[in-house]
C-alpha positions in Angstrom: -7.9 14.0 -3.1 -8.0 10.2 -2.1 -6.8 9.1 1.0 -3.7 7.3 1.0 -3.8 3.9 2.6 -2.9 4.0 6.4 0.2 2.2 7.3 3.6 3.2 8.4 6.3 2.4 5.9 8.5 -0.6 6.6 6.3 -2.0 9.5 5.7 -5.7 9.2 2.0 -6.7 8.4 0.3 -8.9 11.6 -0.6 -11.7 8.9 -0.7 -12.7 5.2 -4.3 -11.8 5.2 -3.6 -8.2 6.8 -0.8 -7.8 4.0 -2.9 -8.9 1.2 -5.8 -6.7 2.2 -3.5 -3.6 2.5 -1.9 -4.2 -0.8 -5.4 -4.4 -2.1 -6.4 -1.2 -0.6 -3.1 0.4 -2.0 -3.9 -0.7 -5.6 -7.4 0.6 -5.3 -6.2 4.0 -4.2 -3.5 4.1 -7.0 -6.2 2.9 -9.6 -8.3 5.9 -8.6 -5.8 8.5 -9.6 -6.5 10.9 -7.1 -3.1 10.5 -5.5 -0.1 13.1 -5.4 3.0 11.9 -7.0 4.6 11.6 -3.5 2.0 9.5 -2.0 1.9 7.2 -5.3 5.8 6.8 -4.9 5.2 6.0 -1.0 2.0 3.6 -1.7 4.4 1.9 -4.4 7.2 1.0 -2.1 4.8 0.0 0.7 3.2 -2.5 -1.8 6.6 -3.7 -3.1 7.3 -4.3 0.8 4.0 -6.2 0.9 4.4 -8.1 -2.0 7.7 -9.5 -0.9 6.3 -10.2 2.5 3.4 -12.2 0.8 5.9 -14.1 -1.3 
């Protein structure tokens, strides 16, 4: 099973670059298709938070 991106949910990224890198890691992990449903939902929620931060 693939590792989930390490990040605590709802924590503010240090910078735009950090948020962008974390978001890229989440996308890569999700595209691999090896995450459980629960891990995928958690990663998706974190991705939404990061996207909002970047915008």
